[in-house]
C-alpha positions, 0 to 999 in steps of 0.5 A: 569892870571900872566902876566909880563909887558915888554918893547918891544923896549928894552926887547924883550919878549913875553907877552901874557896878557889878555883883563883885563891886557891890558884895566888895563894897559891902564887905568893906562895911563889915568891920563897923557893922561887926563893931556895932552888932553886939553892943545893939544886940545886947541893949536892943538899940537900933544899929543907927551907926550901921545903918548909916554907914551902909547908906553912905556907902551907896548901898541903899540906892543900888536897886534904882535903875542907872538913869535914875541915879543907881546901880540897876542891880538885879534881885540876885545881885541885892540878896548877895549884898544882903548876904555879905552884909548879914556875915557881920551884923544880921540885924543891919542886913535885915532892916536894910533888905526891907528897903532893898526889896520895896526899891526893887520892886518899885523899879520892876513898877517902873520898867511897866510905866506904872504910876509914882514909881520913877519920882519915888526912885529918884528920891531914893537916889537923891535924897537917900529916902528909906522905905519901910515894908509892913507886907511880911505882917500884912501879907494877904490880910492887912492890919488896918482899914480904909474908909473912901473920901474925896479924893482918896482915903482915910486909913486907920490901923496898927502895923507890927515888924516895921524894920528901921522905923526910926529912920523910915520916910515912907511906909509901903503898906496894905489896908483892907477896904470894903467895897460895896460891889466887889467886896473886901479888898486890899489897897496897897499904899504909901504913907509917909512917916511925916504925917502928923497921924503916924506914930512909931511905937517902942515895942521892939524887944525881942529874943533875936533881930534886936537891932532892927528896930521893928517897932509897931507903927500906929496910923490914925486916920491919916489921908492917902490920896488916890494917886498914893494907892498903888494897887487894888486887889482881892482879900485873902489871895496871893494874886499876881502883884503879890506873887512878884512882891513875894519873889522879889522880897523873899529872894533878897530876905534868904540872902540875909539868913543864909549869910547869918548861917554862913557867919556862924560856921565860919565863927565855929570853924575858927574855935576849933584850934588843935581839935582837927583830928577829932572825928566828931569835930570833923563830922560837926564841920561837915554837917555845917558845910554840907547844909550850908552849901545845899542852902547856897545852891537852893537860893542860886536856884531860886534866883535863876527862875525868877530872873531879873525881872520876873513876871507873876507866877505862883510856880516862881513864887513856890521856888523862892519860898522853898529856898527860903524854907531851906535856908531856915532849916538849915540855918537853925541847924548850923547855929546849933552845931556851931554852938556846940562846936565852939563849946561854952564860949559860945553860949555867953552874950556877945559871942557872935555865934550865940547872936546867930543862934537867936537872930537866925529863929526869925527866918521861920517867921516870914511868910510863908512859914516853913509848913505853909511853904509844904502846903503851898507846894503841895496845893500846886503838885496837886493842880490846885491854885495855891492862892489862899495863903 
């Protein structure tokens, strides 16, 4: 399939690229990402140049439908792009994945004619705005509160894990609202970073994923008009909209951690040298290959279940979470073995294996955690709702 690459920020043209074309475009970004990954990790600095390179390659608008200026990429295609980016820099891949999954969910809303979706998608394609998610940390119990006022709400709170915060345009976030008749609710809202009540705090200093700039964001008495309220949901419940958000979001994010795992495996195999006949080396390579292959199959299966346009389904969400758990556990084991196989050189700062060893640990913090995934699966298998997580 022949496509014409365009910059969606300056040349508002549809780009209906296929998965191989999109992944190849991501791979072409690899040298720049790999060059910047080490310094950003060591300094704990935002991967600005790599982010700009990915955006300039047109990859941040791929989830936008073609008629609005994007590539109309499916969840699988987006996940595969992020998987490829992660092979070169986990931080760049994870940060951009947060924009990607919010854009993909906005496209899901657009296909259903929901308010505000078309305008946001057009801005992603034509202006290059960056969408920042706080949903992973908020999930069913958001940090922050909303108070009803004329024409909308006043919101305040402190959001954590706001990846790519230095360049964010709009937060896709949530607040708790106490409704006099319905009780505690969750309001999904769009909050612009340009509002004077929004402050990005320099808090990101972590073990891994050090280049994502996933800083805290303070929101102080910001007015959100009614038209920017995207959902009004029950508190503490994985309700149908959140099932779709989780299916899309963690399908994409899982691709990142799979890419990190594959990169660690490949770097370790490259370090084997003349030890190919060592039986212990052969077993270690076999273990990494096995775990990575099964993790990839898990993601393939989950994405196949989700399909291109998922409907709310607790079973589909459980499938995605199962794949995410498999990738997280496999990733930790593969990165551990990769460090053993590569030897002392992999223990030094600047080694891509050492960086992957730390970056992969973040996979366990996203909801559902590995243990919550088992509890959720168990509830569903026993005929229980599995909705309070």
